[in-house]
C-alpha positions in Angstrom: 55.1 11.7 -26.5 53.9 10.8 -23.0 50.1 11.0 -22.4 50.7 12.2 -18.9 49.5 15.8 -18.2 51.5 18.2 -16.0 49.4 20.3 -13.6 48.3 23.6 -14.8 50.3 26.6 -13.5 48.6 28.1 -10.4 46.5 25.0 -9.6 46.4 23.7 -6.0 48.6 20.9 -4.9 47.1 17.4 -4.9 47.2 17.3 -1.1 45.0 20.4 -0.9 42.6 19.0 -3.5 42.2 15.8 -1.5 41.8 17.8 1.7 38.9 19.6 0.0 37.3 16.3 -1.0 37.5 15.1 2.6 36.0 18.3 3.9 33.2 18.1 1.3 32.4 14.5 2.2 32.3 15.3 5.9 29.9 18.3 5.4 27.6 16.2 3.2 27.5 13.3 5.7 26.8 15.6 8.6 24.0 17.4 6.8 22.4 14.1 5.7 22.7 12.4 9.1 19.2 13.5 10.4 17.6 12.1 7.2 19.1 8.6 7.5 20.7 8.2 11.0 22.7 5.1 9.9 26.5 4.6 9.9 26.2 3.6 6.2 26.0 7.4 5.5 29.7 7.8 6.3 30.7 4.7 4.4 28.8 6.0 1.4 30.1 9.6 1.4 33.6 8.4 1.9 33.8 5.8 -0.8 31.7 7.8 -3.3 33.8 11.0 -2.8 37.1 9.1 -3.1 35.9 7.2 -6.2 34.6 10.2 -8.1 37.6 12.3 -7.2 40.0 9.6 -8.1 38.4 9.0 -11.5 38.4 12.7 -12.4 42.0 13.1 -11.2 43.2 10.1 -13.3 41.3 11.4 -16.3 42.9 14.8 -16.1 46.4 13.4 -15.4 46.4 10.9 -18.2 44.3 12.8 -20.6 41.4 10.4 -20.9 39.2 13.0 -22.5 35.6 11.7 -23.1 36.7 8.4 -21.6 36.8 10.0 -18.2 33.0 10.8 -18.4 32.4 7.1 -19.3 34.6 5.9 -16.5 32.8 8.2 -14.1 29.4 6.8 -15.2 30.7 3.2 -14.9 32.1 4.0 -11.4 28.7 5.3 -10.3 26.9 2.2 -11.6 29.4 0.0 -9.9 28.9 1.7 -6.5 25.1 2.0 -6.8 24.0 -1.3 -5.4 26.8 -1.9 -2.8 26.5 1.6 -1.3 22.9 2.7 -1.9 20.8 -0.4 -2.3 22.4 -2.8 0.2 19.2 -4.9 0.5 19.8 -6.1 -3.1 23.2 -7.7 -2.3 23.2 -11.5 -2.3 23.6 -14.6 -4.3 20.5 -14.2 -6.3 21.2 -12.5 -9.7 17.6 -11.5 -10.2 17.6 -9.7 -6.9 20.8 -7.9 -7.8 19.4 -6.8 -11.2 16.1 -5.7 -9.6 18.1 -3.6 -7.1 20.1 -2.1 -9.9 17.0 -1.1 -11.7 15.5 0.4 -8.6 18.6 2.3 -7.9 18.8 3.8 -11.5 15.1 4.7 -11.1 15.8 6.4 -7.8 18.3 8.7 -9.5 15.4 10.6 -10.9 12.6 9.8 -8.4 14.4 9.1 -5.1 14.0 12.7 -3.8 10.2 12.2 -3.9 10.5 9.0 -1.9 12.6 10.9 0.7 9.9 13.5 1.0 7.1 11.1 1.4 8.6 8.8 4.0 8.8 9.3 7.7 12.3 10.1 9.1 14.7 8.6 9.8 15.0 6.5 6.7 17.8 4.2 7.5 18.7 2.0 4.6 15.2 1.4 3.4 15.0 0.3 -0.3 16.8 2.9 -2.5 16.5 6.0 -0.3 20.3 6.4 -0.2 20.6 6.9 -3.9 20.0 10.7 -3.9 22.8 11.1 -1.3 25.1 9.0 -3.5 24.3 11.2 -6.5 24.9 14.4 -4.5 28.2 13.5 -3.0 29.4 11.8 -6.2 28.7 14.8 -8.4 30.0 17.3 -5.9 33.3 15.5 -5.4 33.7 15.0 -9.2 33.0 18.7 -9.8 35.2 19.9 -7.0 38.3 17.9 -8.3 37.6 18.9 -11.9 37.4 22.6 -11.1 40.4 22.5 -8.8 42.8 20.8 -11.4 41.5 22.1 -14.7 43.0 25.6 -14.5 44.0 28.3 -12.0 40.9 30.3 -12.9 38.5 27.5 -12.3 40.2 26.3 -9.1 38.7 29.3 -7.2 35.2 27.8 -7.6 36.2 24.3 -6.5 34.8 24.6 -3.0 31.3 25.7 -4.0 30.0 22.2 -4.6 30.2 21.9 -0.8 27.0 24.0 -0.8 25.2 21.2 -2.6 25.9 18.7 0.1 24.7 21.1 2.9 21.6 22.1 0.9 20.7 18.4 0.4 20.4 17.9 4.1 18.8 21.2 4.8 16.1 21.0 2.1 15.2 17.3 2.3 15.7 17.0 6.0 13.2 17.4 8.8 11.0 20.5 9.1 12.0 20.9 12.8 15.1 22.9 13.5 17.7 21.7 16.0 17.2 22.6 19.6 18.6 26.1 20.5 21.7 26.4 22.7 21.8 28.8 25.6 24.9 30.3 27.0 23.9 32.5 29.9 21.8 35.4 28.5 22.7 34.4 24.8 20.6 31.9 22.8 21.8 30.4 19.6 18.8 29.2 17.5 19.2 26.3 15.1 22.8 25.7 16.2 23.3 22.6 14.0 22.1 24.3 10.8 24.1 27.4 11.6 27.2 25.3 12.1 26.8 23.5 8.8 26.3 26.6 6.7 29.0 28.4 8.7 31.5 25.6 8.1 30.6 25.5 4.4 31.1 29.3 4.2 34.4 29.1 6.1 35.6 26.3 3.7 34.7 28.4 0.7 36.4 31.5 2.1 39.6 29.7 3.0 39.7 27.9 -0.4 39.2 31.1 -2.3 41.8 33.0 -0.3 44.2 30.1 -0.8 43.8 29.5 -4.5 43.4 33.1 -5.6 46.9 34.0 -4.3 48.6 30.8 -5.4 50.2 32.4 -8.5 51.3 35.5 -6.6 52.8 33.4 -3.8 54.8 31.5 -6.3 56.1 34.8 -7.8 56.9 36.1 -4.3 58.9 33.0 -3.5 61.2 33.9 -6.4 61.8 37.4 -5.1 60.1 38.3 -1.9 60.2 42.0 -1.2 60.0 43.7 2.2 56.5 43.8 3.7 55.2 40.9 1.7 54.7 38.8 4.8 52.7 41.6 6.5 50.5 42.1 3.5 49.7 38.4 3.5 48.8 38.6 7.2 46.6 41.5 6.5 44.8 39.6 3.7 44.3 36.6 6.0 42.9 38.8 8.8 40.5 40.4 6.4 39.3 37.0 5.2 38.8 35.7 8.7 37.0 38.9 9.6 34.6 38.4 6.7 33.8 34.8 7.9 33.3 36.0 11.5 30.9 38.8 10.3 29.0 36.2 8.3 28.7 33.9 11.3 27.6 36.7 13.6 25.0 37.8 11.1 23.6 34.2 10.8 23.5 33.9 14.6 21.6 37.1 14.9 19.1 36.4 12.0 18.5 32.7 13.0 16.3 33.4 16.1 14.1 35.6 14.0 13.7 32.9 11.3 13.0 30.3 13.9 10.0 32.1 15.3 7.9 31.2 12.2 7.3 27.6 11.1 10.0 26.3 8.7 8.8 25.2 5.3 10.9 22.7 3.5 10.2 20.7 0.3 9.2 17.7 2.5 6.1 19.7 3.3 5.3 20.3 -0.4 4.5 16.9 -1.6 2.3 15.2 -4.2 -1.3 15.6 -3.2 -2.2 12.1 -4.6 0.4 10.6 -2.3 -1.0 12.5 0.7 -4.5 11.2 -0.1 -3.3 7.7 -0.5 -1.6 7.8 3.0 -4.8 8.9 4.7 -6.8 6.4 6.6 -10.5 6.1 5.6 -12.3 9.1 6.9 -15.4 6.9 7.5 -13.4 4.6 9.8 -12.8 7.5 12.2 -16.5 8.6 12.1 -17.3 7.3 15.5 -14.4 9.4 17.0 -16.5 12.5 16.4 -19.3 11.1 18.6 -17.1 10.7 21.7 -17.6 13.1 24.6 -14.4 15.1 23.9 -15.2 15.7 20.3 -19.1 15.8 20.3 -19.2 19.5 21.0 -15.7 20.5 19.9 -16.1 23.1 17.1 -14.8 22.0 13.8 -15.4 25.1 11.7 -17.7 28.1 11.4 -19.8 28.9 8.4 -21.2 32.3 7.5 -22.7 33.9 4.4 -24.6 37.1 3.6 -26.8 35.1 1.2 -28.3 31.6 1.5 -26.2 28.7 2.7 -25.9 25.4 0.9 -27.9 22.6 2.4 -24.7 20.5 2.8 -21.0 20.9 3.1 -19.0 17.9 1.8 -15.6 16.9 3.3 -14.5 13.6 1.8 -16.1 11.7 -1.1 -15.4 8.0 -0.8 -15.9 6.2 -4.1 -13.6 3.2 -3.8 -14.4 0.1 -1.8 -12.0 -2.7 -1.4 -14.2 -4.8 0.8 -12.5 -3.4 4.0 -12.4 0.4 3.7 -14.1 3.1 1.8 -11.5 5.5 0.4 -11.3 8.2 -2.2 -10.0 7.2 -5.6 -6.5 8.6 -5.7 -5.1 8.0 -9.2 -2.7 9.9 -11.3 -4.3 13.3 -12.0 -7.2 12.8 -9.7 -6.4 15.9 -7.5 -5.2 18.8 -9.6 -4.9 22.6 -9.2 -8.2 24.5 -9.7 -7.5 27.8 -11.5 -11.1 28.3 -12.6 -14.4 26.5 -12.6 -17.9 26.5 -14.1 -20.2 29.0 -12.5 -22.3 27.4 -9.7 -26.1 27.5 -9.9 -27.6 30.0 -7.4 -24.1 31.0 -6.3 -23.4 32.2 -2.8 -20.3 33.5 -1.2 -19.6 31.3 1.9 -16.9 32.0 4.4 -15.5 29.0 6.4 -13.2 29.4 9.3 -11.4 26.3 10.6 -11.6 25.9 14.4 -9.7 24.0 17.0 -11.5 20.7 16.7 -10.7 20.2 13.0 -7.6 18.5 11.7 -7.3 17.1 8.2 -6.6 17.7 4.6 -10.2 17.9 3.5 -11.7 21.3 2.7 -15.4 21.7 3.5 -17.1 22.5 0.2 -20.5 22.3 -1.4 -21.3 20.1 -4.4 -20.6 22.9 -6.9 -17.5 25.1 -6.6 -17.7 28.0 -8.9 -14.2 29.5 -8.4 -11.0 28.9 -6.5 -11.4 29.6 -2.8 -9.8 32.8 -1.5 -7.9 31.8 1.5 -7.2 34.1 4.5 -5.3 33.9 7.7 -1.6 33.6 8.3 -1.1 30.9 5.8 -3.2 32.4 2.9 -0.5 32.2 0.3 0.6 28.7 1.3 -3.0 27.4 1.2 -3.7 28.9 -2.1 -0.7 27.2 -3.6 -1.6 23.9 -1.9 -5.3 23.6 -2.8 -6.3 20.8 -5.1 -9.6 19.6 -6.4 -10.9 16.3 -7.7 -13.1 17.4 -10.5 -14.9 14.1 -10.7 -16.1 14.0 -7.1 -15.8 17.7 -6.2 -13.7 17.0 -3.1 -11.0 19.5 -2.3 -7.9 19.2 -0.2 -5.4 21.7 1.1 -1.9 20.3 1.8 0.6 23.1 2.6 1.9 20.4 4.9 0.8 16.7 5.2 -1.3 17.7 8.2 -3.6 19.9 6.1 -5.9 22.6 7.6 -5.6 23.9 11.2 -7.2 26.4 13.4 -6.9 29.9 12.0 -7.2 29.0 8.4 -10.1 30.7 6.6 -11.4 30.9 3.1 -14.3 32.3 1.0 -15.7 30.1 -1.6 -18.5 30.5 -4.3 -20.7 27.6 -3.5 -24.1 26.6 -4.9 -27.1 27.2 -2.7 -29.5 25.3 -4.9 -31.7 22.6 -3.6 -30.5 19.0 -3.6 -31.1 17.3 -7.0 -33.5 14.5 -7.3 -32.5 10.9 -8.2 -33.3 9.8 -11.8 -35.7 6.9 -12.2 -33.5 4.9 -14.7 -30.4 3.2 -13.2 -27.0 3.8 -14.8 -26.8 0.1 -15.8 -29.2 -2.7 -16.4 -27.1 -5.1 -14.4 -25.8 -4.8 -10.8 -22.6 -2.8 -10.3 -21.4 -5.4 -7.7 -21.1 -9.1 -7.6 -24.1 -10.2 -5.5 -22.6 -13.6 -5.0 -20.1 -11.9 -2.7 -22.9 -10.3 -0.7 -25.4 -13.1 -0.1 -27.2 -11.4 2.8 -27.7 -8.2 0.8 -29.0 -10.2 -2.2 -31.3 -12.1 0.1 -32.7 -9.0 1.7 -33.1 -7.3 -1.7 -35.1 -10.2 -3.1 -37.3 -10.3 -0.1 -38.2 -6.6 -0.5 -39.2 -7.1 -4.2 -38.3 -3.5 -5.1 -38.0 -2.3 -8.7 -34.6 -1.2 -10.0 -35.6 2.4 -10.3 -35.1 5.7 -8.5 -38.2 5.2 -6.4 -37.3 1.6 -5.7 -33.9 2.7 -4.4 -35.5 5.5 -2.2 -37.9 3.0 -0.8 -35.2 0.5 -0.1 -33.1 3.1 1.8 -36.1 4.2 3.8 -36.9 0.6 4.8 -33.2 0.2 5.8 -33.4 3.3 8.0 -36.8 2.5 9.5 -35.6 -1.0 10.4 -32.3 0.1 11.7 -31.4 1.6 15.1 -28.8 4.3 15.8 -25.8 3.3 18.0 -22.4 4.9 18.0 -20.6 2.6 20.5 -20.0 -1.0 21.6 -20.3 -0.1 25.3 -22.1 2.7 27.2 -19.6 2.8 30.0 -17.9 6.0 28.7 -18.5 8.6 26.0 -22.3 8.5 26.3 -23.1 12.2 26.0 -24.6 11.4 22.6 -26.9 8.8 24.2 -28.0 11.1 27.0 -29.0 13.7 24.5 -30.9 11.3 22.3 -32.5 9.7 25.4 -33.8 13.1 26.5 -35.1 14.0 23.0 -36.5 10.7 21.7 -36.2 8.2 24.6 -33.4 6.4 22.9 -31.9 3.4 24.8 -28.5 2.0 24.4 -27.9 -1.0 22.1 -24.4 -2.1 21.4 -23.1 -2.0 17.9 -19.6 -2.8 16.5 -17.7 -0.4 14.3 -16.3 -0.9 10.9 -17.8 -0.8 7.4 -16.2 -3.9 5.7 -18.2 -6.3 3.6 -18.4 -8.7 6.6 -19.8 -5.9 8.8 -22.4 -4.8 6.2 -23.4 -8.5 5.7 -23.9 -8.8 9.4 -26.3 -5.8 9.3 -28.3 -7.3 6.5 -28.3 -10.7 8.3 -29.9 -9.1 11.3 -32.7 -7.7 9.1 -33.2 -10.9 7.3 -33.5 -13.0 10.4 -35.9 -10.5 12.1 -38.1 -10.4 9.0 -38.3 -14.2 8.8 -39.0 -14.5 12.5 -41.7 -11.8 12.6 -43.4 -13.0 9.4 -44.4 -11.2 6.2 -47.4 -9.4 7.8 -45.6 -8.0 10.8 -45.8 -4.3 11.5 -42.8 -2.0 11.0 -41.8 -1.9 14.7 -41.4 -5.7 14.7 -38.9 -5.5 11.8 -36.4 -3.3 13.6 -33.2 -5.2 13.9 -30.1 -3.6 12.3 -28.0 -1.7 14.8 -25.3 0.8 13.7 -24.7 4.4 12.7 -23.9 6.3 9.5 -20.7 4.3 9.0 -22.4 1.0 8.5 -25.7 2.3 6.9 -23.8 4.5 4.4 -21.8 1.5 3.2 -25.0 -0.6 3.2 -26.9 1.9 1.2 -24.1 2.4 -1.3 -24.0 -1.4 -1.9 -27.8 -1.4 -2.2 -27.7 1.3 -4.9 -24.9 -0.5 -6.8 -26.9 -3.7 -6.6 -29.8 -1.9 -8.4 -27.5 -0.7 -11.1 -26.9 2.8 -9.8 -23.5 4.5 -9.4 -23.0 5.3 -5.8 -20.5 6.8 -3.4 -20.3 7.7 0.3 -19.9 11.3 1.4 -18.8 12.6 4.8 -19.9 16.1 5.7 -22.4 18.2 7.6 -25.9 19.4 6.9 -26.5 23.1 7.3 -29.8 24.7 8.3 -33.0 22.9 8.9 -33.4 20.1 11.5 -31.1 17.6 10.0 -32.1 14.0 10.7 -33.0 12.4 14.0 -29.8 11.5 15.7 -27.5 13.8 13.7 -28.6 17.5 13.8 -27.8 20.1 11.3 -25.5 23.0 12.2 -26.2 26.7 11.7 -23.1 28.7 12.2 -20.7 26.5 14.1 -20.3 22.8 13.1 -19.1 20.3 15.8 -18.6 16.6 16.0 -22.3 16.0 16.7 -23.1 17.5 13.3 -20.8 15.2 11.4 -22.8 12.8 9.1 -22.4 10.4 6.3 -24.8 9.9 3.4 -24.6 8.6 -0.1 -24.8 10.1 -3.5 -26.4 8.0 -6.3 -26.4 8.6 -10.0 -28.7 7.1 -12.6 -28.8 7.2 -16.4 -29.3 11.0 -16.3 -25.8 11.5 -14.9 -26.9 13.6 -11.9 -25.6 12.8 -8.5 -28.3 13.0 -5.9 -27.8 12.9 -2.1 -29.8 10.3 0.0 -29.7 10.3 3.8 -29.0 7.0 5.5 -29.0 7.7 9.2 -31.2 5.0 11.0 -34.1 5.9 13.4 -33.7 6.5 17.1 -37.1 5.8 18.6 -37.9 2.1 18.3 -35.2 -0.2 19.6 -34.8 -3.7 18.2 -36.6 -6.5 20.0 -36.0 -10.3 20.0 -39.0 -12.2 18.7 -40.2 -15.8 18.6 -41.3 -17.1 15.3 -44.7 -15.6 14.3 -44.8 -13.3 17.3 -46.3 -9.9 16.7 -46.0 -6.8 18.7 -49.2 -5.5 20.3 -51.0 -2.8 18.3 -51.1 -0.5 21.3 -47.9 -1.4 23.2 -47.4 -0.5 26.8 -44.1 0.3 28.4 -43.5 -2.0 31.3 -42.3 -0.5 34.6 -38.7 -1.2 35.0 -37.8 -2.4 38.5 -34.4 -3.1 39.9 -34.5 -6.9 40.4 -31.5 -9.1 41.0 -30.6 -11.7 38.5 -30.0 -15.3 39.8 -29.4 -18.5 38.3 -32.1 -21.1 38.8 -31.5 -23.7 41.5 -30.3 -27.1 40.6 -33.1 -29.4 39.8 -35.7 -26.6 39.6 -36.8 -27.6 36.1 -40.4 -28.2 34.9 -40.1 -31.9 35.3 -37.7 -34.7 36.1 -39.0 -37.3 33.6 -38.9 -36.8 29.8 -41.9 -37.7 27.8 -41.9 -41.3 26.5 -41.4 -41.7 22.8 -43.0 -44.4 20.7 -41.0 -47.6 20.4 -40.6 -47.4 16.7 -39.1 -44.0 17.0 -36.6 -45.2 19.6 -35.6 -48.1 17.4 -35.0 -45.8 14.4 -33.0 -43.4 16.6 -30.8 -46.3 17.8 -30.2 -47.6 14.2 -29.3 -44.1 12.9 -25.8 -44.1 14.4 -25.1 -47.6 13.0 -26.3 -46.7 9.6 -24.2 -43.5 9.7 -21.0 -45.4 10.6 -21.6 -48.1 8.0 -22.0 -45.4 5.3 -18.8 -43.7 6.4 -17.0 -47.0 6.4 -18.2 -47.9 2.9 -17.2 -44.5 1.6 -13.7 -44.8 3.2 -13.3 -48.3 1.6 -14.3 -47.0 -1.7 -11.9 -44.0 -1.6 -9.1 -46.3 -0.4 -9.8 -48.7 -3.4 -9.7 -45.8 -5.8 -6.4 -44.6 -4.4 -4.9 -48.1 -4.6 -6.0 -48.8 -8.1 -5.0 -45.3 -9.4 -1.3 -46.0 -10.0 -1.7 -49.3 -11.8 -4.5 -47.8 -13.9 -2.3 -44.9 -14.9 0.6 -47.2 -15.8 -1.7 -49.4 -17.9 -3.0 -46.3 -19.8 0.6 -45.1 -20.3 1.7 -48.6 -21.7 -1.4 -48.7 -23.9 -0.8 -45.2 -25.3 2.8 -46.1 -26.1 2.0 -49.3 -27.9 -0.8 -47.7 -30.0 1.2 -44.7 -31.1 0.4 -43.5 -34.7 3.7 -44.4 -36.3 5.9 -47.6 -36.0 9.0 -45.4 -35.1 7.1 -43.8 -32.2 6.0 -47.2 -31.0 9.5 -48.5 -31.1 10.6 -45.5 -28.9 7.7 -46.2 -26.6 8.9 -49.8 -26.2 12.3 -48.5 -25.1 10.6 -46.1 -22.6 8.6 -49.0 -21.3 11.7 -51.2 -21.0 13.5 -48.5 -18.9 10.4 -47.8 -16.8 10.2 -51.5 -15.9 13.7 -51.5 -14.6 13.2 -48.2 -12.8 10.1 -49.5 -11.0 11.9 -52.7 -10.2 14.8 -50.7 -8.7 17.5 -52.5 -10.9 20.8 -51.4 -9.3 22.7 -51.6 -12.7 20.5 -48.9 -14.1 21.3 -46.5 -11.3 25.0 -47.2 -11.5 25.0 -46.7 -15.3 23.1 -43.5 -15.0 25.6 -42.1 -12.4 28.7 -43.2 -14.4 30.5 -40.3 -16.1 30.0 -40.4 -19.8 27.6 -43.3 -19.8 24.5 -41.5 -20.9 23.8 -43.0 -24.3 21.1 -45.7 -25.0 23.8 -48.2 -25.9 25.6 -47.6 -22.6 22.5 -48.2 -20.6 21.6 -51.3 -22.6 24.9 -52.9 -21.9 24.2 -52.6 -18.1 20.8 -54.2 -18.3 19.9 -57.8 -19.0 18.4 -58.2 -22.5 19.1 -54.6 -23.2 21.5 -54.6 -26.2 19.1 -56.3 -28.7 16.4 -53.9 -27.8 18.7 -50.9 -28.0 20.0 -52.0 -31.5 16.5 -52.3 -32.7 15.6 -48.9 -31.4 18.7 -47.3 -33.0 17.9 -48.8 -36.3 14.4 -47.5 -36.2 15.5 -44.0 -35.3 18.7 -43.6 -37.5 18.0 -46.0 -40.5 17.3 -44.3 -43.8 14.0 -46.1 -44.0 11.3 -46.1 -41.4 10.6 -49.4 -39.5 7.6 -51.5 -40.3 4.7 -52.3 -38.0 6.0 -55.8 -37.7 9.4 -54.7 -36.5 7.7 -52.5 -33.9 5.7 -55.4 -32.7 8.9 -57.5 -32.4 10.5 -54.9 -30.2 7.4 -54.8 -28.0 7.5 -58.5 -27.8 11.1 -58.4 -26.6 10.2 -55.8 -24.1 7.3 -57.9 -22.9 9.5 -61.0 -22.5 12.1 -58.9 -20.5 9.4 -57.5 -18.3 8.1 -60.9 -17.5 11.6 -62.1 -16.7 12.0 -59.2 -14.3 8.8 -60.1 -12.5 9.7 -63.8 -12.3 12.9 -63.0 -10.4 11.0 -60.8 -7.9 9.4 -61.8 -4.7 5.7 -61.2 -4.1 6.4 -58.0 -2.1 8.8 -56.7 -4.8 6.3 -57.2 -7.5 3.6 -55.4 -5.4 6.0 -52.5 -4.8 7.0 -52.3 -8.4 3.3 -52.1 -9.4 2.5 -49.2 -7.1 5.8 -47.2 -7.1 5.9 -43.8 -8.7 9.6 -44.1 -9.6 9.0 -44.3 -13.3 7.1 -41.0 -13.0 10.1 -39.2 -11.6 9.1 -39.5 -7.9 12.3 -41.1 -6.7 14.5 -43.4 -8.7 16.6 -42.5 -11.7 15.7 -42.9 -15.3 19.1 -42.4 -16.7 19.6 -41.3 -20.3 17.6 -41.9 -23.4 20.4 -42.2 -26.0 
């Protein structure tokens, strides 16, 4: 019996099935084009659809059964790297295997990679794998449904919806530009055309396959009016498609008026946090003129307000940036919390100046925030909290919060906790060897490793610092004008950044000023460190960790009160001028306590000479506009240098000579060591071989020494014997070398004889090797002997050692 299967009655013709596959591949490619925008999309969908359809067709035709599923899987694996991971193609097998592993992993996780990358994706890594999976499965399902039976053939066009849905759901959030035809406007024409084409394909396919059996019967005996009835059915089907298209065109403008939400906008919160730049790095942007008074958010409460609202909590420092710890499970949903001490219902309304994912919250959140505004439901679903730090984010989209978003949260209005006296650890939390200036400053202060010692250290850091938000005062100086009017602040340039190098620079300024001013200098003479909350928060955090405390940096605002000089507190509206950074430290008691770090704004730094002290009652000199000029040539204090004693001049003249003699002697010594190194190593190798623990090993060492002598001498016969095909045994090499056969015979007897060689026999072999080595040297010129002594050929650097057997 033949294994070939005849088509089921009523199933579509093969040409119609392959036409369906082509249409399906075209729709999938068109829908996926905005995601990738690379010609490889068309190659992929064409080859994948043809391969999947061909395997299923062959499996049904020749009754492969379960083998068809295995063939389908093998076909997918075969296409995976060439079509979807083209970067892995090449001559390197490891690269190919790595690409195959990445492709198989992307079968399950590739959709997440698509959602977290910026479009278009091109052929980056394994981003094409989800498209390959979609079109491969859709084509296989379409052919299987079309050829399995007449009843299932009706559903064969529905997999086309999967290809269109792939591009719609994973594609960009922005719809295509509307088309205008006179007074009529078609919103989202591209999306409408794709879904309309898919609907038309399904309608035509259903109409064609559902009447296949009836058409076959009518062909046998067509009655009067059958053609007109067929035309009427076709007209009804076309009318249904036209009505669907008209309804879509009418509804699309209404849908386009509201922001489109796609799965791309609902992404892993941890990934969003990781992709954020350090909030502390953009701190200075809030002090520019455009942002200084721009409202960030408004705060209101019928009860007391918390003393601080925290935005980002930065507890990870890599030496360059302070960022939040964003590990698996760090930001999770917050269905309920522990009741906050002294709870207060606080309402926060995001204003036009705020952009970001961070939700302003207090240190204690008692319950999930109740969001309001037009995106209330989306914000509720997209709120996540880091329970370790208390920082919250809202990611309805990757952009986070925006103007118009509001929420009411139960926050703690209790006073700030105090820092415990005992540190969390007896040893520093950081490597002080990597922070030498911090270590130097900390030793000079002689502070105890306690809560009070840390508070005193931070106060000294603030008192000896000076606030500056900019490197230049040419523009964005509104902050400076305000401070100048309030406190007489003058501009001193300061660089941004909070890396280890920048913090070390800050401590270096303090160390140099303290050494110059002396131990008994007053506080004003010690002012030297210039920066703002960005630098001083990082410095204070490292200071706390050096004392054994856990520490982290917090970006936020102070509410109520007067704030600190230079960074005021906000009352109802918080703007850029209110944005501040401080640290939170934790001791052995496990309580996180906030500590302010903003430097003072009254006393500017002053350059001092060694031992100079500032006057007890300083006067402010009158500033006059005076031109600056370079001194005239020759206008020094004197033309003749003071005479030095004669002995000093002789010592000064002899110093260069002694220095050059020392360098010359050192160079000669190093040269001698380099020259003698190779002969010394060869002597040590020969000695080790001759003093091996067993006679058999000593015999083998003699053979090695014999070959090494010829290698270093560059004996041509050895190189020719080593390159000759099949001449790799010890006896073959020995025949090519003078004096070699007797030595090779002795070595073979020592290795293969039933009894081990004696010590005397080993010495005889070494004697023969010594005689042969002396003969080689006697036949060499002086230059050849010198070259053989210092060559590294016997160590494998050039030359050929040949075989050993």
